[in-house]
PyMOL CGO cylinders between C-alpha atoms (Angstrom):
from pymol import cmd
from pymol.cgo import CYLINDER

trace = [
    CYLINDER, 15.66, -0.96, 39.06, 18.65, 0.70, 40.75, 0.3, 1, 1, 1, 1, 1, 1,
    CYLINDER, 18.65, 0.70, 40.75, 16.38, 3.52, 42.01, 0.3, 1, 1, 1, 1, 1, 1,
    CYLINDER, 16.38, 3.52, 42.01, 14.07, 0.94, 43.54, 0.3, 1, 1, 1, 1, 1, 1,
    CYLINDER, 14.07, 0.94, 43.54, 16.92, -0.61, 45.60, 0.3, 1, 1, 1, 1, 1, 1,
    CYLINDER, 16.92, -0.61, 45.60, 18.21, 2.79, 46.60, 0.3, 1, 1, 1, 1, 1, 1,
    CYLINDER, 18.21, 2.79, 46.60, 14.77, 3.83, 47.91, 0.3, 1, 1, 1, 1, 1, 1,
    CYLINDER, 14.77, 3.83, 47.91, 14.43, 0.54, 49.75, 0.3, 1, 1, 1, 1, 1, 1,
    CYLINDER, 14.43, 0.54, 49.75, 17.80, 0.99, 51.36, 0.3, 1, 1, 1, 1, 1, 1,
    CYLINDER, 17.80, 0.99, 51.36, 16.98, 4.54, 52.46, 0.3, 1, 1, 1, 1, 1, 1,
    CYLINDER, 16.98, 4.54, 52.46, 13.71, 3.36, 54.02, 0.3, 1, 1, 1, 1, 1, 1,
    CYLINDER, 13.71, 3.36, 54.02, 15.44, 0.57, 55.90, 0.3, 1, 1, 1, 1, 1, 1,
    CYLINDER, 15.44, 0.57, 55.90, 18.08, 2.91, 57.28, 0.3, 1, 1, 1, 1, 1, 1,
    CYLINDER, 18.08, 2.91, 57.28, 15.47, 5.51, 58.29, 0.3, 1, 1, 1, 1, 1, 1,
    CYLINDER, 15.47, 5.51, 58.29, 13.22, 3.10, 60.11, 0.3, 1, 1, 1, 1, 1, 1,
    CYLINDER, 13.22, 3.10, 60.11, 15.99, 1.08, 61.75, 0.3, 1, 1, 1, 1, 1, 1,
    CYLINDER, 15.99, 1.08, 61.75, 17.57, 4.26, 63.19, 0.3, 1, 1, 1, 1, 1, 1,
    CYLINDER, 17.57, 4.26, 63.19, 14.44, 5.25, 65.09, 0.3, 1, 1, 1, 1, 1, 1,
    CYLINDER, 14.44, 5.25, 65.09, 14.23, 4.48, 68.74, 0.3, 1, 1, 1, 1, 1, 1,
    CYLINDER, 14.23, 4.48, 68.74, 10.73, 3.70, 70.03, 0.3, 1, 1, 1, 1, 1, 1,
    CYLINDER, 10.73, 3.70, 70.03, 11.23, 5.82, 73.13, 0.3, 1, 1, 1, 1, 1, 1,
    CYLINDER, 11.23, 5.82, 73.13, 12.09, 8.91, 71.08, 0.3, 1, 1, 1, 1, 1, 1,
    CYLINDER, 12.09, 8.91, 71.08, 8.43, 9.09, 70.10, 0.3, 1, 1, 1, 1, 1, 1,
    CYLINDER, 8.43, 9.09, 70.10, 7.01, 8.59, 73.60, 0.3, 1, 1, 1, 1, 1, 1,
    CYLINDER, 7.01, 8.59, 73.60, 5.88, 11.81, 75.31, 0.3, 1, 1, 1, 1, 1, 1,
    CYLINDER, 5.88, 11.81, 75.31, 7.48, 12.65, 78.65, 0.3, 1, 1, 1, 1, 1, 1,
    CYLINDER, 7.48, 12.65, 78.65, 5.91, 14.08, 81.78, 0.3, 1, 1, 1, 1, 1, 1,
    CYLINDER, 5.91, 14.08, 81.78, 7.19, 16.07, 84.71, 0.3, 1, 1, 1, 1, 1, 1,
    CYLINDER, 7.19, 16.07, 84.71, 5.96, 14.74, 88.05, 0.3, 1, 1, 1, 1, 1, 1,
    CYLINDER, 5.96, 14.74, 88.05, 6.39, 16.25, 91.49, 0.3, 1, 1, 1, 1, 1, 1,
    CYLINDER, 6.39, 16.25, 91.49, 6.01, 14.09, 94.52, 0.3, 1, 1, 1, 1, 1, 1,
    CYLINDER, 6.01, 14.09, 94.52, 7.64, 11.96, 97.17, 0.3, 1, 1, 1, 1, 1, 1,
    CYLINDER, 7.64, 11.96, 97.17, 10.25, 9.46, 96.20, 0.3, 1, 1, 1, 1, 1, 1,
    CYLINDER, 10.25, 9.46, 96.20, 9.98, 6.70, 98.76, 0.3, 1, 1, 1, 1, 1, 1,
    CYLINDER, 9.98, 6.70, 98.76, 12.63, 4.10, 99.46, 0.3, 1, 1, 1, 1, 1, 1,
    CYLINDER, 12.63, 4.10, 99.46, 10.65, 1.18, 100.89, 0.3, 1, 1, 1, 1, 1, 1,
    CYLINDER, 10.65, 1.18, 100.89, 13.66, -1.04, 101.40, 0.3, 1, 1, 1, 1, 1, 1,
    CYLINDER, 13.66, -1.04, 101.40, 15.61, -3.71, 99.63, 0.3, 1, 1, 1, 1, 1, 1,
    CYLINDER, 15.61, -3.71, 99.63, 13.73, -6.44, 97.82, 0.3, 1, 1, 1, 1, 1, 1,
    CYLINDER, 13.73, -6.44, 97.82, 15.66, -9.10, 99.77, 0.3, 1, 1, 1, 1, 1, 1,
    CYLINDER, 15.66, -9.10, 99.77, 14.26, -7.63, 103.01, 0.3, 1, 1, 1, 1, 1, 1,
    CYLINDER, 14.26, -7.63, 103.01, 10.64, -7.65, 101.79, 0.3, 1, 1, 1, 1, 1, 1,
    CYLINDER, 10.64, -7.65, 101.79, 10.88, -4.05, 100.61, 0.3, 1, 1, 1, 1, 1, 1,
    CYLINDER, 10.88, -4.05, 100.61, 9.69, -2.82, 97.24, 0.3, 1, 1, 1, 1, 1, 1,
    CYLINDER, 9.69, -2.82, 97.24, 12.59, -0.62, 96.18, 0.3, 1, 1, 1, 1, 1, 1,
    CYLINDER, 12.59, -0.62, 96.18, 11.59, 2.86, 95.06, 0.3, 1, 1, 1, 1, 1, 1,
    CYLINDER, 11.59, 2.86, 95.06, 8.07, 4.20, 94.52, 0.3, 1, 1, 1, 1, 1, 1,
    CYLINDER, 8.07, 4.20, 94.52, 6.99, 7.70, 93.60, 0.3, 1, 1, 1, 1, 1, 1,
    CYLINDER, 6.99, 7.70, 93.60, 3.82, 9.05, 95.14, 0.3, 1, 1, 1, 1, 1, 1,
    CYLINDER, 3.82, 9.05, 95.14, 1.92, 12.12, 93.92, 0.3, 1, 1, 1, 1, 1, 1,
    CYLINDER, 1.92, 12.12, 93.92, -1.39, 13.57, 95.03, 0.3, 1, 1, 1, 1, 1, 1,
    CYLINDER, -1.39, 13.57, 95.03, -3.27, 11.28, 92.64, 0.3, 1, 1, 1, 1, 1, 1,
    CYLINDER, -3.27, 11.28, 92.64, -1.13, 8.29, 91.82, 0.3, 1, 1, 1, 1, 1, 1,
    CYLINDER, -1.13, 8.29, 91.82, 1.55, 5.81, 92.94, 0.3, 1, 1, 1, 1, 1, 1,
    CYLINDER, 1.55, 5.81, 92.94, 4.28, 5.07, 90.39, 0.3, 1, 1, 1, 1, 1, 1,
    CYLINDER, 4.28, 5.07, 90.39, 6.81, 2.24, 90.13, 0.3, 1, 1, 1, 1, 1, 1,
    CYLINDER, 6.81, 2.24, 90.13, 10.06, 3.03, 88.26, 0.3, 1, 1, 1, 1, 1, 1,
    CYLINDER, 10.06, 3.03, 88.26, 11.19, 0.20, 85.99, 0.3, 1, 1, 1, 1, 1, 1,
    CYLINDER, 11.19, 0.20, 85.99, 14.73, 1.57, 86.02, 0.3, 1, 1, 1, 1, 1, 1,
    CYLINDER, 14.73, 1.57, 86.02, 15.55, 1.98, 89.68, 0.3, 1, 1, 1, 1, 1, 1,
    CYLINDER, 15.55, 1.98, 89.68, 19.25, 1.98, 88.84, 0.3, 1, 1, 1, 1, 1, 1,
    CYLINDER, 19.25, 1.98, 88.84, 18.70, 5.49, 87.48, 0.3, 1, 1, 1, 1, 1, 1,
    CYLINDER, 18.70, 5.49, 87.48, 18.02, 6.69, 91.04, 0.3, 1, 1, 1, 1, 1, 1,
    CYLINDER, 18.02, 6.69, 91.04, 21.16, 7.68, 92.89, 0.3, 1, 1, 1, 1, 1, 1,
    CYLINDER, 21.16, 7.68, 92.89, 22.05, 5.91, 96.12, 0.3, 1, 1, 1, 1, 1, 1,
    CYLINDER, 22.05, 5.91, 96.12, 21.76, 9.20, 98.00, 0.3, 1, 1, 1, 1, 1, 1,
    CYLINDER, 21.76, 9.20, 98.00, 17.98, 8.57, 98.01, 0.3, 1, 1, 1, 1, 1, 1,
    CYLINDER, 17.98, 8.57, 98.01, 18.43, 5.28, 99.83, 0.3, 1, 1, 1, 1, 1, 1,
    CYLINDER, 18.43, 5.28, 99.83, 18.84, 4.70, 103.54, 0.3, 1, 1, 1, 1, 1, 1,
    CYLINDER, 18.84, 4.70, 103.54, 18.84, 1.72, 105.86, 0.3, 1, 1, 1, 1, 1, 1,
    CYLINDER, 18.84, 1.72, 105.86, 15.21, 2.47, 106.66, 0.3, 1, 1, 1, 1, 1, 1,
    CYLINDER, 15.21, 2.47, 106.66, 12.25, 3.82, 104.72, 0.3, 1, 1, 1, 1, 1, 1,
    CYLINDER, 12.25, 3.82, 104.72, 12.96, 7.36, 103.47, 0.3, 1, 1, 1, 1, 1, 1,
    CYLINDER, 12.96, 7.36, 103.47, 10.85, 9.99, 101.69, 0.3, 1, 1, 1, 1, 1, 1,
    CYLINDER, 10.85, 9.99, 101.69, 12.33, 12.85, 99.60, 0.3, 1, 1, 1, 1, 1, 1,
    CYLINDER, 12.33, 12.85, 99.60, 10.44, 15.55, 97.68, 0.3, 1, 1, 1, 1, 1, 1,
    CYLINDER, 10.44, 15.55, 97.68, 11.50, 15.35, 94.02, 0.3, 1, 1, 1, 1, 1, 1,
    CYLINDER, 11.50, 15.35, 94.02, 10.77, 16.65, 90.60, 0.3, 1, 1, 1, 1, 1, 1,
    CYLINDER, 10.77, 16.65, 90.60, 11.07, 13.84, 88.02, 0.3, 1, 1, 1, 1, 1, 1,
    CYLINDER, 11.07, 13.84, 88.02, 11.00, 13.71, 84.22, 0.3, 1, 1, 1, 1, 1, 1,
    CYLINDER, 11.00, 13.71, 84.22, 9.53, 10.35, 83.21, 0.3, 1, 1, 1, 1, 1, 1,
    CYLINDER, 9.53, 10.35, 83.21, 8.02, 8.31, 80.46, 0.3, 1, 1, 1, 1, 1, 1,
    CYLINDER, 8.02, 8.31, 80.46, 4.65, 7.27, 81.73, 0.3, 1, 1, 1, 1, 1, 1,
    CYLINDER, 4.65, 7.27, 81.73, 3.67, 3.91, 80.25, 0.3, 1, 1, 1, 1, 1, 1,
    CYLINDER, 3.67, 3.91, 80.25, 0.15, 4.14, 81.75, 0.3, 1, 1, 1, 1, 1, 1,
    CYLINDER, 0.15, 4.14, 81.75, 0.47, 0.47, 82.55, 0.3, 1, 1, 1, 1, 1, 1,
    CYLINDER, 0.47, 0.47, 82.55, -0.72, -0.87, 85.86, 0.3, 1, 1, 1, 1, 1, 1,
    CYLINDER, -0.72, -0.87, 85.86, 1.71, -3.25, 87.64, 0.3, 1, 1, 1, 1, 1, 1,
    CYLINDER, 1.71, -3.25, 87.64, 1.55, -5.00, 90.97, 0.3, 1, 1, 1, 1, 1, 1,
    CYLINDER, 1.55, -5.00, 90.97, 5.17, -5.28, 92.11, 0.3, 1, 1, 1, 1, 1, 1,
    CYLINDER, 5.17, -5.28, 92.11, 6.44, -7.03, 95.18, 0.3, 1, 1, 1, 1, 1, 1,
    CYLINDER, 6.44, -7.03, 95.18, 3.79, -7.95, 97.68, 0.3, 1, 1, 1, 1, 1, 1,
    CYLINDER, 3.79, -7.95, 97.68, 1.84, -4.74, 97.39, 0.3, 1, 1, 1, 1, 1, 1,
    CYLINDER, 1.84, -4.74, 97.39, -1.90, -5.05, 97.53, 0.3, 1, 1, 1, 1, 1, 1,
    CYLINDER, -1.90, -5.05, 97.53, -2.44, -2.10, 95.25, 0.3, 1, 1, 1, 1, 1, 1,
    CYLINDER, -2.44, -2.10, 95.25, -1.39, -1.64, 91.59, 0.3, 1, 1, 1, 1, 1, 1,
    CYLINDER, -1.39, -1.64, 91.59, 1.14, 1.02, 90.68, 0.3, 1, 1, 1, 1, 1, 1,
    CYLINDER, 1.14, 1.02, 90.68, 1.57, 2.91, 87.39, 0.3, 1, 1, 1, 1, 1, 1,
    CYLINDER, 1.57, 2.91, 87.39, 4.77, 1.93, 85.58, 0.3, 1, 1, 1, 1, 1, 1,
    CYLINDER, 4.77, 1.93, 85.58, 7.24, 4.71, 84.68, 0.3, 1, 1, 1, 1, 1, 1,
    CYLINDER, 7.24, 4.71, 84.68, 10.81, 5.12, 83.42, 0.3, 1, 1, 1, 1, 1, 1,
    CYLINDER, 10.81, 5.12, 83.42, 12.85, 7.84, 85.13, 0.3, 1, 1, 1, 1, 1, 1,
    CYLINDER, 12.85, 7.84, 85.13, 14.79, 10.08, 82.74, 0.3, 1, 1, 1, 1, 1, 1,
    CYLINDER, 14.79, 10.08, 82.74, 15.82, 12.84, 85.11, 0.3, 1, 1, 1, 1, 1, 1,
    CYLINDER, 15.82, 12.84, 85.11, 15.44, 13.34, 88.89, 0.3, 1, 1, 1, 1, 1, 1,
    CYLINDER, 15.44, 13.34, 88.89, 16.20, 16.25, 91.17, 0.3, 1, 1, 1, 1, 1, 1,
    CYLINDER, 16.20, 16.25, 91.17, 15.39, 17.05, 94.81, 0.3, 1, 1, 1, 1, 1, 1,
    CYLINDER, 15.39, 17.05, 94.81, 12.80, 19.73, 95.27, 0.3, 1, 1, 1, 1, 1, 1,
]
cmd.load_cgo(trace, "trace")
């Protein structure tokens, strides 16, 4: 009986210690990080454009303010992301964007 409770406790500790994002594969994307403007001024924050796709970061706070300007800016970047492969339509954009979470970002 004691062994049964010990095994149960071990299983609970093992499964509760896992973070869902640890198991999610990451991707390296290269493209243009575009600051479209502040949401309060009808902008859409940051978007990342590549040759084939437009991405919307869900964690824009991970992007340093050096990538922002008073007007729309574009910077070539290399970004490590979690790609959720989920289509979202943020702001007033007419087209859907692919949702990502930025893990690392560096100018190219």
